[in-house]
C-alpha positions as CSV (number, residue, x, y, z in Angstrom):
1,M,83.2,90.1,97.5
2,R,83.4,87.4,101.0
3,K,82.7,84.7,98.3
4,S,86.0,85.9,95.9
5,M,88.1,86.6,99.3
6,T,86.7,83.3,100.6
7,M,88.0,82.3,97.0
8,A,91.3,83.6,97.1
9,A,92.6,82.1,99.9
10,A,91.2,78.7,99.4
11,M,93.4,79.2,96.3
12,V,96.1,79.9,98.0
13,L,96.0,77.0,100.5
14,A,95.9,74.3,97.9
15,C,98.6,76.1,96.1
16,A,101.3,76.0,98.8
17,T,100.2,73.0,99.9
18,A,100.9,71.8,96.3
19,G,104.2,73.2,96.0
20,C,103.2,75.6,93.3
21,G,105.5,78.4,94.1
22,V,103.2,81.0,95.5
23,A,103.7,79.9,98.9
24,P,106.6,81.9,101.2
25,V,109.8,80.5,100.7
26,A,111.3,79.4,104.1
27,G,113.7,81.8,104.7
28,G,113.6,85.0,102.6
29,P,113.3,88.1,104.2
30,E,109.9,89.4,105.6
31,L,108.9,93.3,106.1
32,T,106.4,93.3,109.0
33,V,104.6,97.2,108.9
34,A,102.2,98.4,111.5
35,G,99.7,101.5,112.3
36,P,96.5,102.8,111.5
37,S,94.2,99.8,110.6
38,A,92.8,101.7,107.7
39,A,97.3,102.0,106.0
40,V,97.8,98.6,106.8
41,E,94.9,97.8,104.8
42,A,95.9,100.0,101.9
43,F,99.5,98.8,101.8
44,V,98.9,95.4,102.2
45,R,96.3,95.9,98.7
46,A,99.0,97.7,96.9
47,Q,101.5,94.9,97.1
48,G,99.1,92.8,95.8
49,A,98.9,95.0,92.8
50,H,103.4,94.0,92.6
51,R,103.9,92.1,89.7
52,P,105.0,89.4,90.9
53,T,102.6,89.6,93.1
54,R,104.2,90.1,97.2
55,M,102.9,87.6,99.9
56,T,101.5,89.2,102.4
57,S,99.1,88.1,105.3
58,F,96.2,89.6,106.6
59,P,95.8,92.3,108.8
60,Q,96.4,91.5,112.7
61,A,94.2,94.2,115.3
62,L,96.5,95.4,117.4
63,G,94.0,97.1,118.9
64,D,93.0,100.7,119.1
65,G,92.2,101.1,115.5
66,R,95.7,99.7,114.0
67,S,97.0,96.6,112.9
68,S,99.9,94.6,111.2
69,A,100.8,92.2,108.6
70,R,103.7,90.4,107.1
71,V,104.7,90.6,103.7
72,M,106.7,87.7,102.2
73,M,109.7,88.1,99.6
74,P,112.0,84.8,98.1
75,I,115.7,83.5,98.9
76,G,117.8,86.1,97.3
77,T,115.4,89.1,97.3
78,P,118.0,91.8,97.3
79,A,118.5,94.3,100.6
80,A,117.8,97.8,97.9
81,A,114.7,95.5,97.3
82,M,114.2,95.7,100.4
83,Q,115.3,99.0,101.8
84,A,112.2,100.3,99.0
85,L,110.2,98.2,100.3
86,S,110.1,99.8,103.7
87,Q,110.7,103.2,102.2
88,E,107.1,102.5,100.9
89,A,106.0,101.4,104.1
90,V,107.0,104.5,105.9
91,A,105.9,106.6,103.0
92,A,102.5,105.4,103.8
93,G,102.6,106.6,107.5
94,L,103.7,102.6,109.1
95,R,106.7,101.3,111.1
96,S,108.3,98.8,109.8
97,I,111.3,95.6,110.6
98,V,113.2,93.3,108.5
99,V,113.5,90.5,109.6
100,A,116.0,88.8,107.5
101,P,116.9,85.4,107.7
102,R,119.9,84.0,108.8
């Protein structure tokens, strides 16, 4: 599993630097979630199951069994989609903050 995760990370990095559209678009809205580590990891996995896959950061440890992660959406994502994503995070027991571009 570790090997496949390393390969996947390398492919995403290669695609991001090549500009193949997999990298998050600068200026798009982001949702930052925080909560129990297991819940954050499950939420990140769920975002990968969406089609098209939603770009996420790896969960970052905050201490005391808590983590945070970001979901990066493309420019032009409607407010209703961000609201639905935020509600999905809250339903998973996470706190969420939407960061919209100027």
